[in-house]
N, C-alpha and C positions, 0 to 999 in steps of 0.2 A: 345563162343558159346554165353551161359545164361551168363554167366559174364557183358558181352560189353548188354549185354540188358538188365540185369540191369542195370547195371549201366548209361546206357544212361535214362533212363528209370526215376530213381531214376533222375539227373540232370535236365528233360525233365522241372518234378513235381519239385520240390527248383527253377525252373524261372520263372517256368506258377505261383509259392504264390509267390517271387515276382515281379511279376510285379504285379499281384492281389493289393498284397500290397499298393504294393507304391503309383495304383490308388485311394484309402477310404483313404491315413489321405494328412487331409484338416490344411492349415496352413495359419496364417493368415499376413499379411503385415512385410517380417521382416526389422528393426533397428538394425543394427549395434550397440556394445556393446563398450568398452572402448577395448575389453578384442576380443571383433570380433562373442561374442554369443550373440544370441540374446535379447533381452529384450520386453516386452512389450510398447503399447508406453503410454507416457504420461494421466494421467488423465487429464480430464478440471475442470477446477474455475467453478462451478455454473457464472451462469447470473447471478444472480438479487439480493443483498449481502443484508446485515440483517440493517435494521432501528438501525440510534447509539441509544445506551442510552438515559435518558431528565437527561438532564444538574441539577443539582444543583445549584438552585437561589436563594437566598432569594425572599419577598417578592415586595423590589425592584428593581429587576432586579441583582443583585453582587452578588454576588462569592470572594470566597478567596482564598488565594491558595498560595505556591509557584509557580514561572514565572524560564522558564529554554531560555536557544538563542541556535535557532541549523543556520550549512550555510555548506561553502566548498566544503565537499566530496555532500551533498544533491543540490549542486550547482547545478543546474543546468538537477535535471532529474525531473518525474513531483512526483506532487501531487495529495496527496489521491481523488482529485474535476479534473482532466484531467489536470493540467493547468503546464507549469515548472517552480519548484521552482528557485524561482531570491533571494541572497538573500539582495540584495538591493532596496524590495518593500519595504512596510509596512503590510505586509502579516502576518499572527498564523498558529498557529496548536492548534485544540483541540478537544476533545472528545468525544461534542453532540451536538456543537452550529450548528446549522445550518449551510452550507456556504451558502457564502457574506456577511453571519453576521460581519456587524462594529461594537470595542467593542476597549471601550474605558479602557488603561492599566493601572493603577495607582501605583508606586513604593511604597515602608511603607519604608522603607532603607530612598530616600532622598526624597521623595517627584514630580519626573519624571511625567508625564505621557505619554501616545501614543498611538496616533487611531490607529488601526492595523484593516488586517479585513480576515478571516478566508476559508482556504483553502486548509487545508490539516486535516490529524486525528493525536490525538496523544499528549498531551506527552503520554511513557507509563511506566513514574517513581511511584514509590511509592509515592502522597500528591503533585505530577505535575495537576496546573489544565490548564496549558499553553505556549508552548513554543510562544518565536517566533522568527522573523529576526531577519539575523545578522543589520540590519539597526534596529529595532524599539529598541535590544538588547542596543545601542551604544545612542538614545537618554532617555532609561528608567536610563544611567550608570552601563548595568551590565555587557557588554563585559565583562571586568576581571574581575568579584562574575559570574556568569558567571547561578547561581541560589540564589535568590532571595524573600524573602515574596511579595507578592501583594492583589488586590484585583480589579474588572473584571466588570463595567458598560455597562450594553448591552446602544450602539447605533440607530441601526438601524438592527434588525430582516434579518435573510435573508430566500430568498429562496428554499434556501438547496439543490437545482441542482446536479448532477454530470454532465458535461462539459468538452466529451472531446476536447485536443484542443485549448481553449479556450487557448482566451491570459489576463493578468488582463486587469480591466476596464480602460482607457481614463477620469484624471482628479485626482487628491485627496480624498480626504475620504468624505464622511462627512458631516457639518458644524452646525448640531446639538451637 
């Protein structure tokens, strides 16, 4: 009889410990991972973006370097300004000029010019100062070359604000 009582007491003790310890465990919300294991929630990006670096302009507001063009897989995607990228619009990406700045791009290869509006950030290749849309690349005669030496002239300095879901302004570039 003593053996049955001891076994019953031991079993009851284990059950009490299991119930007590189950109540002490706290878990966050479960998000199943690719293999079914718990994965912590993704960290949220910071709400404020750091300001872009200051542009490298000479006293006359000019900058010289290499230009590239982009389009294709980026067409229809978001830009850093919040607009939807349109490769057929006269837009460009610059590392530091404020958004909505209008810039005249002059090709050193053939003297062709195009006035574009800054609505994105980039390029990130060494020595490159601007990424123009495919439409601007056609005007500059660089669609087949890919990379050409250019210089930039600021036409109208923009306000630099981020504007989510903003559509490009109606009308063309400034006439200055």
